[in-house]
N, C-alpha and C positions, 0 to 999 in steps of 0.2 A: 626450577624447571622456567626459572626466567625467558627461556630460548623457546620455550614452547616448539609447537610447529610450525617449521618450515616450510613453506613449497616454495619452489620455482613453476612462473608461467607454463614453461615450456611440457611441464612433468603435468601440467593440470590440463593442458590439453590432450596432454593425449591422453589421461584420464578420462578426461570424456567423451573420445574416443570407442576406449576401451571400454566404456560402463560398464552393460554386461553384462560380457565372459571375465569383467574382474568380478563383479555383483557374485555371481553363482559361485566363481573360487572361491571367493571369501566365505559366504554362505559354507560351505564343503570345507573347506579348513577349520572354520572357528565352528565350532557345536555350539551350543547352548552350555552354562552351567546346569549342572542338574537342580531338581527345585531343592532340596532344602540350603545347598549356597546360595542360591540366587536370593532365598530368601533372605538369607545373611544378609550379602552383596548391598544388595537393596532394601531393607529395610530402616527405622524410619532412627532406627539406634548411633552408638556409637559407629559404628565401623561401614555404616550409608554415608553418613556425613565425611568419614576420611577417602571413600570412592568420591563423593562430589566435591569434596574438595581437590581431591586430585588429579580428579578430569576437571576441571574448571577452566584450570589453566589452560592449556591445551584446547578447549573448544575456540577459547577467549581469541587464541594466537592464531589457528587453525582461524575464523571469522575473519581476518586481519588482515589475511595472507590469500584468503577466497576471496574479498572484494575489491583489492591491485589485480588479482589473475583473472579479474572474472571476462573482464575489455578484450584479453589476452581466445576472446575461443572463448575459455569454459564460461558454463549457463548454469550448471544448475547445481548449488550445496550437493543436493544429493549423490552429483555424482565425484567430492570432493570428500563424502564420507568414504566414498568407498577404497580412496587410497590409505586402508583404514591398519594395516602392518606398523607401521611405524606409530600411528595414534596409538594401537594396544600395546606396543611398547615400551611408549611414553608414559602410557595413564598406568600401565603394571607398574613401570618401575618406581612410578612416584607412589602407589596404593605400596608398592614394600617397605617405601625409605621412611612414610607415613605412621606405618605398623608399630614400623621397626624404633620409630619414637618418642611412639609412644609406649612399646618395652614390649608387642606382642609379636605373633607371627599369625602368617597366614590359619600354617596348622594346628597352634592354640587353639584357631579361635572355630578349627572346626570345618574347613574351603577345602576340598578337594581338589584339584586342579588334573584331571586328565588330559593325558598327551594330545596335541594338537587344541585345547580352551586355554583362553586369557580372560584377565581379566583388563579392563571391562566387557568387556563382548559390545558387539553391534551394538546394541541397543540400547545398553548404557550410555554409548554414543548418542545416540541419536536421541533419548531422552533427555539429554544434558544436555545439546545442544537447542536443541525445542525450549526449554527452559531457558538458555540466556537468549535468546532471540526476544520469546516471551518477557523477560524483565530492562531487554534496551529497549522493545515496543512501550512499557508501562512508564518507562521514564521520559520518552520522547512522547508524556501521551498528557505528561506535566504540564513541558514547555509551551506550549501553546494549542492550537485545532485542530493540528495536523489530521490525526489519527483518527478525534472527535466526529469530525468530519469527512475525509476522504480514507478511512481505515474500517474501524464499526459500525461499519452504518451498514444496515437492513437495504436490499434491493428497496422495499418498499421505502423510506428517508428520504431514497437517494429521489427517489419520485415528486414526494413529497413536496422536496426542497424547490424543485420546480415551479410550481404554484398552479392556480389556474389560468386558464387563455383568457381575453376576454372582447371584449366587441366592440366600436368605437364609429363615429358617427363619421364619414368624410363627405367632404362635399367633391363629387364628380360635375368638373364643366362639362357642359353640353355644346354639341355643333351651332351655330346661329340659323337660324330660320328664315327662310325667305317671304317677304312681304306681298300682297297683290302689283306691286308697282316693281319687284324686284328686288326691291333693298334688304339683304343682309339686317337682320331685326337680334340684339343680343337676347341669346334664353338664360333663366337662371338658371345658377345648376343644383345636384341633385341630387338630395344627400341618401349617400347608401351607407349603411350598418355594416360593417367586414372585419374580417380579425386583425387586432391590432395586431402588427409586423416593426421588428428593428430593421437595421440597416441591410440587410441581407435575406432578407424573409423567412424570417426564425420569427416565429408566434412571439408576440411580449403577453408575460402573464403577472398574474400581484396574488396574495394569500400561501406567500412562499415558509415551509417551514423549517426549519431551523434543525438541525439535525443532532446536538448541543442540547437539543431538548428530553432527547430519546426517545426508543423507539413505540415507546407508549404516549410520546403526548398530545395525539390528541385526544385521550380517553381520559389526560388528567388538568388538558388547559383550552379554554376557552379564548375566543379570538375575545379585545386585538391580543391576549398576551401567546397563544399561541404560534400569532408571526411575527412575535418579537426577534428581534438578536436575541440570542445569548448573553455576546457582549459587549455589540457598542453602543451611548450612549449618545444623543446630541450636548450640544453646550453648552446646554442645559438642567442636564444629569437624568433626557427625561431618556425611556426607552426607545430605536428605532427600531423598522417594522426591517425583516431579514433581505435579503438580496445577494439572487446566486445567478453565475453568469445565463446563457442558453442553455449549459452542457451543467449534468447536475454530473461530478467523476470518485472514480478511489480505486486502492488499491484493491487487488484477490488478496491478499493477503500479507502475513505479519514480516515477510521474509522477505519479500520482494519490497515490503516498504523498509526494512531497515540496512538494506542493501544498497536500495537508491538515497539514502538519507548517509551511509556514511559514505557515500561517493560525492553528496552534495558541500557537504563536513569538509572536507577538506579543499573545497575550490572557495571556499565565501572569502569576498572580494574585501580589500582594508578599507574601502567609505562605503559609503552608505548608498542608495538601497543595498543592503546585505540579501541577492536576491540573485541564486545560480541557477540556468537553464541549459537543458543537457539531454539529449536524446536516450534513451535505452540501452542500445546500441553500447553509448559511453561505458554504461555500467555495467549489461550481460554479454559486451562482444556480437558478433553477429548473426542473422538469422532476426529472425518474427518474436516479435513478444507482447504484441498485443494482448496474451493471455494472462497479464500481468494484473490487466485491466482491468477495470464494467463501469457502467456508466449510462445513462440515457436524455435523451433533449426530448420533449415537443413536434409532434410528427408537424412539417410545416406544411403540407398543403392541406392537412385535414384535422389542424388539434383536434376537435372534439364532435362526437358522437353520442348524440342521444344522451345527453349531460357524464358521457364517457369521457376523458384524457384520451387521448390517443397517444402514445409513447412509441418513441422507434430506440435503437442499440445502438451507443456509438461505433465508430469506427475508427478507431483508435490507431486507423495508417502513420506514420510520418509524426505519431503524435510527442509532445517533448515534454519531460517533465519541471516541474519550477518548482523549488523551495528558498522559501524567503526565512531568514532568521533575526535577530534580534538581540543587542548586549543586552547579557546576562547580568551585567554589573560587579564581573566578577573577572573583567578579565577575559571571556570565550562569548558563547554565541546559545540560542536560544533557539531550538527550529521554533517558530511560529506557527509554519503550516508547508505542506506537500503535497501535490496533486501532479493529476497526468494530467496536460493540454492540449485537446484534442485538432486537429484540422480544422478548421471553417468545410473549405471546399472539398474533404470526402464525407461529411455528411449533410451536405446543402438536400439530397432526395429531387421528389420533383413537386418543386413551388405553384399553390393556384393559386391569386391571385384574385 
């Protein structure tokens, strides 16, 4: 099984174009196994494990091939799963081989295959694939805070991370007055209270909540702990407040995150900082990929209304993905963080000063 599934980019691109037609054919030709058989194949018993173990290498090599072929115009793993004929054959062979090694056969297990049916079937492949994606993301979650801050977060956590806008008092110079003798007399500046802004005109804020505290942070923690960073400490070992850029962003699903990370890992520079910047097009080929991300920022023109913060959806046009790695001490690297970075100019909105 070492060779697994090998797909060339041209075949994958073609498959993407014919995806829907192909999917219908696959459904038509590969009818599902009947209930009793399916129960046995997917059960938790020994046979279910044999099926899983046989399919895993196929899924594993399929993911690696997909990540290499995606930039050549193949944009969805769903399309890849449509190329099921070879996957089925490989998986079926592997299962029969595993059973033979176990001294058993499908027949002796009471599994009947009718013409046109195959083991393990498209649903099993898809389920196994999803499990593999989730398993890889779980490994990345243990390596750093990328998954905790930029994938496994609710929309509310993304908003809470932006904190609360605040007002500041600024001195506004006043034009000089002319006295009775026609001389200009300087006036003291006028003090005005207005929303604090950064150099691009975005609202500045305080009381940012680190998503690593979990979705129920506001129920469990009180200030100042609520606003502490889960990881950062100062040189005295005291907790520091959480910081966040003007945008709070995340990936939409495990699959997008996994493929972006596979792409980045192959490009880690040989010297620090171990940071990789790339375009979504580098991973998924041509086309719009804005739908793979989500995020918010505070409305620069109108940060708050009656005590309520006004949020805007991030526009991810021309966004980059940034991945940061740290040496793992064993010659490899662990993913410290990875996030989509929007372009400021596509999110300026109408600023009122």
